[in-house]
N, C-alpha and C positions, 0 to 999 in steps of 0.2 A: 636931322638924325636922332633917332631913338636912343635912349640911353638903355644900356644894357643892365639887366637886374645882377646885383653882385651875389655870388653864392654865399650861403650861410656861413657864419664864422664860428666853428665849434667852440671857440673860446667864451662866447656869449652864453652856451649852454652851461660851460664850466662855472662862469660867474654866477648864474642863477642858483645852481645848486650850492655852490660853497656860499653865496650870500645867504641863502635861506638857512643853511645849517649854523653858519655864525649868527645870524639873528636868533634862532631858537637857542642856542647856546648861550648868547649874551644875556638874552632874557632870563633864561633859568640860573645862570649864575647871578643876576641881580636879585632875583627872588631867593635864591640861597643865603645871600648876604642880609637882606631884608629880615628874614627868619632868623638868622644867627644874632641880630640884634634885638629881637623880641626878649622880653623877661622870660626865664626858665620857668615853667609850670611845676607843680609839685609833681606831676605826673612824667616819672621819667621814662616810661615807654614811649613817648614821642620820639625821643633822640633814637632810641633803639630800634624804632621802624624805618628809620631814614636808610633807604636803599635805593639801587638803581641810579638814576641820573644825578640826584642829589649828592649821592655819597662821591660818585665818580668825579662830580665838580668840585667837590669838597677837597679831594686827593689830587686832582691832576687838571683843575679847572683853568689855570693860567696858562699852562703848556698847551691846552687845547685851544684856547683863544687864539694863542700866539700862533699855532700852526694854521689856525684857519685865516688869521691876517695874512700870513705869508702867503697861502695859497690864493687869497683875494689879491695880493698885489701882483704875483705871478701871472693870473689868469688876466688881469688887467694889462699888464704889460704886453702878454702873448695877443690879446685882442687888439690893442692900438698897434702894435707891430705889424700882424697880419693885415690888417686894414690898409696900413701904409704901403706895406710891401705890394698888394694887390693894386692900389691906387697908382704906385710908380709905374707898375708894369702895365696896366692899361694905359696910362698917358704914353710910356715908350711904345708901345704897340700902336697906338693911334698916330703918333709922329711917324713911326716908320711906314704906315701906309701911306702918309702924305708925300713922302720922297719917292 
């Protein structure tokens, strides 16, 4: 008996998107922390030019990383749960066909 192909689990797509976002955020946060430990040069314009992602991470970096970890956990639980649900449903339908 040929195995049927499982339909695509949408939680896997969410895991990829959130995982990439988490990786980029974590790397940028680490870069920001390394830059913060560097000695301050006499040119203070370097600090004034810090805008965009680095400024956002300086102000809300831990919250952003926390939300991304929570989203990763939810997407992981959803992917595992949906796979188990589909597996149990497939086994139940095969058993009902045998009877």
